[in-house]
ZAKE-548627 format. One record per residue (C-alpha): residue number from 1; y, x, z; chain; residue in one letter. Coordinates in nm, 3 decimals. Last residue first. Layout:
N
   k       v       u       w c r
 NUM       Y       X       Z A A
...
END
This chain:
87
   k       v       u       w c r
  87  -0.093  -0.415  -0.070 A G
  86  -0.067  -0.350  -0.444 A T
  85   0.063  -0.696  -0.534 A V
  84   0.250  -0.767  -0.210 A Q
  83   0.438  -0.433  -0.220 A D
  82   0.483  -0.312   0.133 A V
  81   0.715  -0.392   0.423 A L
  80   0.720  -0.136   0.697 A I
  79   0.655  -0.279   1.038 A R
  78   0.757  -0.238   1.397 A S
  77   0.678  -0.425   1.714 A T
  76   0.765  -0.410   2.084 A I
  75   0.913  -0.060   2.075 A I
  74   1.000   0.117   2.398 A R
  73   1.316   0.320   2.368 A G
  72   1.518   0.575   2.172 A Y
  71   1.245   0.841   2.136 A P
  70   1.025   0.574   1.970 A S
  69   1.230   0.543   1.649 A F
  68   1.110   0.842   1.444 A L
  67   0.756   0.832   1.581 A Q
  66   0.737   0.459   1.500 A E
  65   0.853   0.528   1.144 A M
  64   0.591   0.797   1.096 A D
  63   0.319   0.572   1.242 A K
  62   0.401   0.297   0.992 A Q
  61   0.398   0.529   0.694 A G
  60   0.673   0.709   0.505 A M
  59   0.568   0.795   0.148 A A
  58   0.821   0.557  -0.010 A K
  57   1.104   0.727   0.181 A P
  56   1.291   0.473   0.392 A L
  55   1.622   0.354   0.246 A G
  54   1.643   0.049   0.469 A S
  53   1.589  -0.015   0.839 A V
  52   1.661  -0.354   0.995 A Y
  51   1.670  -0.346   1.373 A L
  50   1.573  -0.607   1.633 A N
  49   1.711  -0.553   1.984 A A
  48   2.050  -0.725   1.948 A D
  47   1.888  -1.072   1.960 A R
  46   1.516  -1.045   2.030 A I
  45   1.481  -1.332   2.281 A S
  44   1.739  -1.546   2.099 A A
  43   1.499  -1.597   1.810 A S
  42   1.455  -1.494   1.447 A S
  41   1.727  -1.235   1.486 A P
  40   1.916  -1.122   1.178 A R
  39   1.853  -0.753   1.179 A A
  38   2.088  -0.508   1.347 A Y
  37   2.154  -0.191   1.151 A S
  36   1.983   0.129   1.038 A V
  35   2.051   0.272   0.693 A K
  34   1.835   0.561   0.578 A I
  33   1.947   0.835   0.345 A T
  32   1.670   0.927   0.103 A K
  31   1.563   1.252  -0.065 A T
  30   1.339   1.370   0.223 A Q
  29   1.484   1.185   0.519 A L
  28   1.864   1.200   0.554 A K
  27   1.994   1.018   0.861 A L
  26   2.277   0.773   0.786 A G
  25   2.195   0.546   1.080 A N
  24   1.956   0.742   1.303 A L
  23   2.138   0.844   1.621 A A
  22   2.391   0.565   1.665 A S
  21   2.154   0.296   1.537 A I
  20   1.873   0.422   1.761 A A
  19   2.099   0.426   2.067 A K
  18   2.219   0.071   2.000 A D
  17   1.858  -0.046   1.959 A A
  16   1.779   0.110   2.294 A D
  15   2.065  -0.086   2.450 A G
  14   1.903  -0.410   2.330 A A
  13   1.595  -0.339   2.543 A E
  12   1.236  -0.422   2.441 A V
  11   1.290  -0.284   2.092 A Y
  10   1.204  -0.442   1.757 A N
   9   1.184  -0.211   1.455 A V
   8   1.192  -0.351   1.103 A F
   7   1.118  -0.217   0.757 A G
   6   1.248  -0.089   0.428 A Y
   5   1.150   0.137   0.142 A G
   4   0.916  -0.100  -0.041 A L
   3   0.630   0.105   0.098 A S
   2   0.322   0.159  -0.115 A Q
   1   0.000   0.000   0.000 A G
END
């Protein structure tokens, strides 16, 4: 399954999401510059703790993204979206 170049990270604490945005927004990974910002929350319980990440290198896997974001706080869930046709 090839990455579509974007994903989501959901932290337990909203302050951790702030730290991740400050540290990682604009970071250059391989030939890409990632953008990290707040995602539109699907519920009030994850407001300000759910991040949208775009510009991920196509070769970046789920574990790689979690390793990148985990120093900023405890992650509830994370996922990289992949091409629906190729999986």
